[in-house]
N, C-alpha and C positions, 0 to 999 in steps of 0.2 A: 277203147274208151269205154268205163264202166256205167252201164245203164244203173241212171240215179234214181231214187223212189221214193218222194218224199209224204207219201203217206200209206204204207204197208199195212197199216188197218183202215184204210177206205179212211171214212171222215172223222173217227173218233177220234186220233192224236188232234189234226186240223182245230178241231171243235171243241176239245176239254184247253186245250194252251192259249185259245182266245177269250173260254172262262177265265182262267188261271189270271190273266193280262187285266181281262176287265174286274176282277175281285183286287186284284191288287191297285190299280191303277184308281176304283172310287174308296178302297183305305189307305189310302196315299192322300191323295184328294180331302178325304173328310180329318185326318188328321190334321195336316198344311191349315185346315182352317181352324178347328180347335188349338192349331199354336197360334194362327194369329189375334185369337182370340183371350191368350192369356201374356201372361208376363214369367220372367226370372224362371226359376227351376220348369214350374209347367209348360210353360213354353218349350224349352230344350227336351223336354222328354216326349212330346208331342210330337217334334222335326224329327228326334230319333226315332220314335215307330213309324212315323210317316215314312223313313227314309229305306226301313230295313222293311215294309210291305212294298212299298213299289218296287226295292232291289229285290227284295224276294220273290216278286210276281214276273216277273220281267225274267228274271231266271227260270224259275219252276214252268212259264209259258215255252220260252224256248227248249230244256230238255223234255219236258214234254210231248213237244214237238218231233226232238229229234228224235224219242221213242219211234215213230214211224219212219223214219231214214232209213235205207239201205240200201249199198252197191251192188249188183253182178258182178260176180267173181269174186268178192271178199269178205271175211267179217269185221265187223267192227266194234273196237273194244275203248274205251279212254282213261287216259292216267289221272287217276285219281288227284295227284297235289295241285293238279294244274286246275281241273274240274271245279275242288273247292275255291281253289283261288278266286277264279273268274266269278262267282259268287261274294266273296270277299272282297272284289273292286268293282261291282256290281252296286253296292251296297253303300260303300264307302265314297266311290264317286256321285252317287246320287245323291248320299247324305251330303256332301258339299255346297251341291245347287240347292237342297231343299233350303236348308239353312243359310244360303245366300238371300234366299229369297223370305226366308223368316227374320232376320237381323237387320237386312239392309233397308237406311229408309230413304233414298229411292227407288220404290218401286217398278219403275222402265226397268235402270238399270239391272235390277237383284233381276227382275224377268228375262232380262236379254242372256246375262251372266248364266243366270240357275237353268234357263234354258239349255246352250251350248251345252253346259256342264255333266248336265243330267242324259242328256241326248248324248254326247261323247262317252258318257258311261255304259250308258243303254248298248254301242255300236262296240264299245272295250270290250264287255262281257257279252258278247256273242263272238266275234275274231277272236275272242278270249277262249272260250269255249272251244269252237271250229277247231283250234290250235290241238286243244285233250285230243281229238281223234287221231285213232291208233288204225290202219287199215293197209293192206300189201296193195301199194301202189304213191301211188304223188299225187297229192290235192294243187290244183289252182285255180286264180281267181281271176274273173273277169271286173280292171280297175273300176269301168263304167259302172256297171252294179254293184261294185262295191260303194262307190260314192254314192251314189245314189238312195242304198240304205242308210249311210250314216247321216245325209242329207234328212230321209224322212224320222230318221228318229230324233233328230234336233229340232223339229219341224211340232214333230211329234211330243216332246218334251217341253216343248217351250208353250203348245197350244195347251199341255194339262196343267204345267203351273200358271197359263193366266184365266185357267178355269178354277185354278184352285184359292185366284185372288180374287175374281171379281164374280161367279156366281155361285148366289147362298138358295135359290130354289132346288128343294129336292129333285125335280122333276129333271133340273135342268143338269141337275148332277149326275144324273143318272144316263139321260144323251151324253154327256161329253167323259163319264166312263167307258162306257158301249164306243166312242168314238177313239179314247185311248185304246183302247184293248186292241180296237181294228187297225190304227195305226201303227203298233206295237207287232202285229201282226203279219202285219205289212210289211216292215223293215224286214223284217224275219224270215220271209218266203223271200224276199226281194237280195236279201242277204246269200238263199242257199240257190236262186238260179243263176248268183254268182260262181257257183262251184260248180269245176269239173275233175271228174278223177279219171286218173289214166293205170290202170290197173297192174300189175305187177303180180301173176298165180304163184302162189308160193304156199306150201304147206308148214312152215316155218310156227310157232305157236305166238300170238299177238301179242305185246304186254298190256297191263293193264285189264279192266272190268266189264265188264260187259254190261250193256242200257238194263239188263234186266236186273245183274247180280247190285248195280251202283247206282244206278241214273233212279232207275222206277224207284224203290225204295225213300232213298231221299227227296226224290220229288214227292212221295206221298203225304212225310213229316212235316214239307216246308209247305204245302198244299192245308195240313189239317192248320198246321202254325197261322195260316192265311186267315181261316175260315174262322175260329177261334177266338183271334184277334179283332177279326170283323164284329162277331157279335160282343164283345167287349166295349167295342168302341158306340158301337149302335145301342147297348145300354147305359150307356156312362152319359149323366146329365152333361148340355151346353154349361157354357158360361152364362147366355141368356136364361135357360132354363133353371138354372141353381138362386138368379137374381131372383126369377119370381118365386119360386118356392121360400125362400129369404122372404119378401115383399108380403108373400099369402101368413106366416105363419107370424108377423111381428106383431099383427094387430090382435090375435091366439095368444101372446103371450104378454100384450099390455093387459087382456081380461081376465089373466089367473091371476097377476100382479093387484 
């Protein structure tokens, strides 16, 4: 068995991955709240942004954490198409859950369906990302821990969507995002604890790209997208703020006339 190290760079990758998970959760929840306050095209656009934020945040969290993953006795590379597909799956499946919440008239049913769908999207992304690993050896999983990681993903997603539907206070939303980030990180490391690797020493060149060749620049790019989109959402007025601004302008317009 190869020795697995989940934090080859110390606390750097776990902490940074947790930050990415929190940013993705915060942005996704704020966009979901904005979506529910709008109708028509505006609601759809906010829901798309929410799905891309949550999916991208989860994917970035996973692969930033994987930058610190190493196995004694073998190099690690990543299958590029499968890694990109894991990002597409994350955004698509999370999008299905977010849209279920955004357009369903029955909030309880939407919450259950959305939480299940989004949680399975998180788990699918994780294990598809793990399937993209290329190393000299065989990877096996503990079924019990895999099941536990999926349960954590579904519970975390349901809790996050519930927060988006019910929590309005900025302080409470901030706490919910920190909890969601912790839950996503817990899901990831629970899934990683399920992994065991039987190394087969070899001098053959592994197919795929190294983490620094592919994962690192892509994670930086997606992280930048999350930061910039967060700034846009923070600066854009809410429906209540637009209404308040319009109400303040009406007396001025009547005076001008």
